[in-house]
N, C-alpha and C positions, 0 to 999 in steps of 0.2 A: 399594689406592688407590681413592678414589672415582672413578666414571666421570664425566668432565666433559661438559657439554653442548656442542653445536657452538658456541654463542655464547661460552661460557667458554674454549673452545679458541682461538677467533678472538682474543679479548681477550689471551690469553697470547702467541700468535704475534706479534701486532702490537706487543706491548710490547718485542720485540727489534728494534732499529733496523738491520735487515740491508740497508742500502743496499749496492749491488753493490761499491762501493769498499772496504767494511769487512767484517771477518770475519762468517761466519754460524754459527760453531761453538757459540756459546751457545744459539742456537735448536736446533741439531741435538742438542746434549747433552740439552736438556730433552725433546725429542721422543723420543729414544732411551730416556731414563729412564722417561718416561710409558708408552711401549709395553712396556718390560720389566716394569713394575709390573703389567701385564695379561697377562703370559706371552708376549709377542711379541718374538722375536729380530730385531734390526735389523742391517743391514750398512752400512758406510761406504765411500765412495770419495773419497779426498783429491785435490784439484786438483793439488797439487805438494808438494814436500818442506817448504815453509814451513808447511803445515798450518793455513792460515787459513780455507780454504773447503773444504767437503766436501758430498757428496750422501749421502742416506740412502735405503735401500730395505728392504722387509720383505714377508713372505708369511704369510698365514694360510689355513687349510683344508688339504685333503689335498695331499700332496706329489706332485702330478701336474701335467702341462702342461695348457694350454687355459684358463687363468684370465683374469681381468680386471685390468689395471693402472690405478690412478688416479694420474695424473701431474700434479704442480704444481711451481712453482719457489719458492724461499725468499727470493730477493732482491727488493728493491723499488728504485724510482728515488729520487733525492734529493728533499728538500723545500727545499733551499737557495733563498732568494729568493722562495719562494711565499707568498702571503698567506693563511695558514691561520687559521681562526676558533677553533680549539681545538688541543690538543696532538696532532700527527699520529701519535704512537706510543701514544696512549690512545684506545680506542674510545669515541666519544661519540654518544649517541642523541638525535636531535631530528628533528622533522617526518617521522617514519616512515622514517628512514634511520639507518644506522650509518656514522659518519664515522671515518676513520683511514687512514693510508698502508698500503695493501695490503688493505683491506676488499674492494675489487673485484678488484684485480690483485696477487696472487691468493691471499692468505692466508685469505680467506673460504672458498674451495674447499679449500685445504689443511686447514683445520679440519674441514670436512665429511668429507674423505677419512680423516683420522685417526680421527674419530668412527666412521665406517663400518667401518674396519679393526678397531677394538676391539669393535664390536658383532658383526662377523662371527666373531671369536674367541669371544665370549661365547655367541652363539646357536648357532654351528655352521653351516657351509656345506658343500654337496656339491661346489661348484665353487670353486676358489681365488680369493682376492682379494689383490692386491698394492698397495703404495703406493711411489711413486718421487718423491722430493723433490730437486730439482736446485739448482744454484747458477749464477750468471752468465748467467741467461736475458736479463736486461735489457741486457746489453752485447753481444748478438748470438747468443744461444742456444749459447754456447760450452761450457757445462758438461754438457749432456745427452748428447752422443755418448759421452763417456768413461764416464758413469754407466750408460748402456744397455749398453755393452760389458762393464762390470764386473758387471752383473746376470747375464750369460750364464754358465751353469754353477754359479752360486751359488743362484739361484732357478729353479724349474722355469719353462720358457718359457711365458709367457702368450700367449693367442691374440689379444687385442685390448687397445688402450690408449685410455683416455678422458682427454684433456688438458683440464683444467678452466679454460681461459682464459674470460673473461667473454663469453658469447654469448646472454645472456637465456634460458638453458636451451634454446636451439635446437640442433639437430644440424647442425654445420658439417662438411662433408666435403671442403672444398678451401680452400687459401690460397696466396698467392703465395710464391715463394722469395725469398731475399734474399742479397746478397753485397756485401761492402764492401772497398774497397781503400784502405789507409792511404797517403797521398800526401805526400811530403816534397820540395818544390821548393827546390833549393839554388842561390842566386844568387851574385852577386859585388858586393861593396859598393864604391860610390864616392859622392862628394858628388852630390846630386841636380842640381846645376847642370851637371854633365858626365855625366848619366845614360846617354848614348849609349855611354860607355866601360864601363859596368857592366851588370849583369843584375839586374833587380828580381824577386825570387822572387814577390812579391805580384802584380805586374802580369803575369808569365808564368802564374801560377796562375789568373788571371782568364780566360785563354784556355781553360783546361780547364773552368771553370765555365760559360763561354759555350757550349762544346761540349755540356754537359749541358742547357742551355736549348734548344739547337737540336734535340737528339734528342728531348727531351720534346715539343716542338712537332710534330715529325714523327710521333711515336707517337700523339699526341692526334688528329692529322688522319687517320691511317690507319684503314681498316676492320678491326675486330677479327675474329679467327676465332671459331668457336663456343665454344671453351673460354674464351678471353679475355673474350668478351662476358658471361660470368657474373659478372665482377668489377666493382667500382666503385672506381677507374676501370678500364675494360676495356683497359688498356695497361700496358706496363712503363715505369717511370720512373727517372730518375737524380736524386740529391739530395745536397746537402752541408748538414749541419746546423750545424756550427761550423767556424771557421777562425781560425788564429792566425799571426802573423808580423810581421816588421819590427822595426827598432831605433829609428828616429826619423823625423820627417817629412822631414828633409833628407838622408837616406841611402837609397840603393837597397837594398831588403830582401835580407838574406842568406838568410833562411829563411822558408818558408810551409808550414804543415802543415794538412791536413784529411783527412777520410775521404769518398771518393766511394762512395755507397751506391746499390744498384740493387734495386728491387722488381720481380720478374720474374713474369709470368704463366706458369702451368705448361706452356703449349704452346711456350715459348721456353727456350733454354738459357742458364743464368746465365753460363757461361764464355764464351759468344759475346759477352756484354756486357763482360766483363772484357777480352777480346781487343780489342774495338773501342776501349775506353778506353785500353788500353795502347798501341795503335797511334797514337792521337792524342797521348798523352803523349810518345811517342818523336819525333813530328814537332816538337812544341814544344821538346823537349830539344835536337834538332839545331839549331834556330834559336838557342837559348841558347848552345850550344857554339861556334857560328860567331862569337859575340862574345867569349866567354871559355871556354876548354876545360875549366876546372874546374867550370863550372856543370853541374847534372844534375837529374834527377828520379828519386827512389827510390820504388818501388812495392812494397808488402807486403800480402799478404792479411790482412784484419782479421777478417772473419767470413764464414761461408758456410752459409746456412740453406736446406735443400731445401724446395721447395714441397710442400704436401699435395695429392695428386691424388685426385679422386673415384674410388672403387673400384667396379668392376662387381660387383653383388651383394655389397657390402662387409659383412663380418661385424660390424664395429664399428658401422657405420651402422644396420644392421638391429636390432642389440641396443639401441642407444640410442633408436631410434624406438619400439621396444616400450615403453620406460620413459617416454618423454615424450609419446607420441602425436603427435609432430610429423612429418608426412609431406612437408613442403615441402623444397625444396632450398636450402641456404644455403652461401655461400662468403664469405670475408673477405680483405681486402687486407693485413692485418698478418701477420707471420710468427710461428710458434710451434714448439714442440718436437714437434708432431704429425708433421711431415714427417720428422723424424729417427727417430721410432719406426717410421714406415712404411718408411723405408729399411732399418731393421734387421730387417724381416720381420714386424712387427706390423700387424694391421689397426688403423687409427687414425682417430679423429674428435675434434673439439673440442666440448665441452658443459660449460658452467659458468654459475654465477649472476652477475648483474650485467651492466652495459653497458660496452663498450669505450670509450664516450665519456667515462666517468668515470676511466679509467685514466690515471695520471700527472698528474692535475689537482690544483690546490690544493683542499682540502676534498674529497678523494676520498671517495666513499661507495658503499655498496650499500644498496638499499632493503631494509627488513625483509621485505617480500613476496617479493623475489627470494631472499633468504637462506633463507627458509622453503621456497620452491620447491626450492632445492637440497637441503634436508633430506628433503623428500618424494621427490625423485629417489633419494637414497641409501636410503631405506626400500624403495622398489620394487626397487632394485638388490639389496639384501640378500634380499628375497623371491625374486627370480629365481635368485640363487646358491644358495639353500636348497632350491629346488624339485627 
């Protein structure tokens, strides 16, 4: 099979509309076939028995430990309701940019990683190179932990992982952790004219949202510690992005559902925030049950993403700095799979082409200059592994 360029690989990957709610198997089938045509054996990890979503990982070079993992996710966020100027699942070039869903976040990097893996196989390397492509990153980084676990004992353990989220090719060695609590407030329906005899799930849920506003204000006003001060913003926050509930304007709402999410600085414990939120939810629940005993609040863990902590004399950080020449210190407030690799015993950093400001946007793009910078990074990576 002909070796495809990074651009051709990106075009192909973006042609698969792998929105998180939909299967990613067509993309994985194609990647597996392409790698196999170049003599590279891939391995899959299925999300569940439905076999609609799976991860793929592969190894080239000597069968020894101590290699490098290039990690990316295959899912993208929806385009529903966004005003796109061109087909989001076709790469379109204009004004020095490549437009398309995933060009920035993060099929551009995935394409570069696939290209580098094939080149490592073709050229030969003394130090191994691996690729790990996950699913369900965009719904809370829920696919990577099982993928990382599945890699153990199948591939030789790599020493470091480079997660290619868009960072303008800067070496990012820290990010916030994230945790989400799916919240279902169950009320008791009565006509709104006698609402004092019922329990409105929507209005009770508002008390939890107001709690989030209050703790955000407290955190914003507090003096951050040294580690928190590295981030923008330098505090942990609570957030609800969507909410649904109610039956009609003249009925007290039976149900209200939302996810309370927390972005937590590395110096704080995510579970402490879950416990604080749970305590407040139980207070509200007691008030609800004083009116009607069937009312309740159900709390279920939705996602739990560990933060990426800067490593003292970090192997991944030093390695990437040699390739980029970037000696500044960078942290980000969004969560990634880097913290999950770090928890699994890999030295980990974020380094990828494109700007996070373009991620999830209508007319998402990566500049041609950034994409080319990503390819130069991969060239230097191959040289390093061959040395």
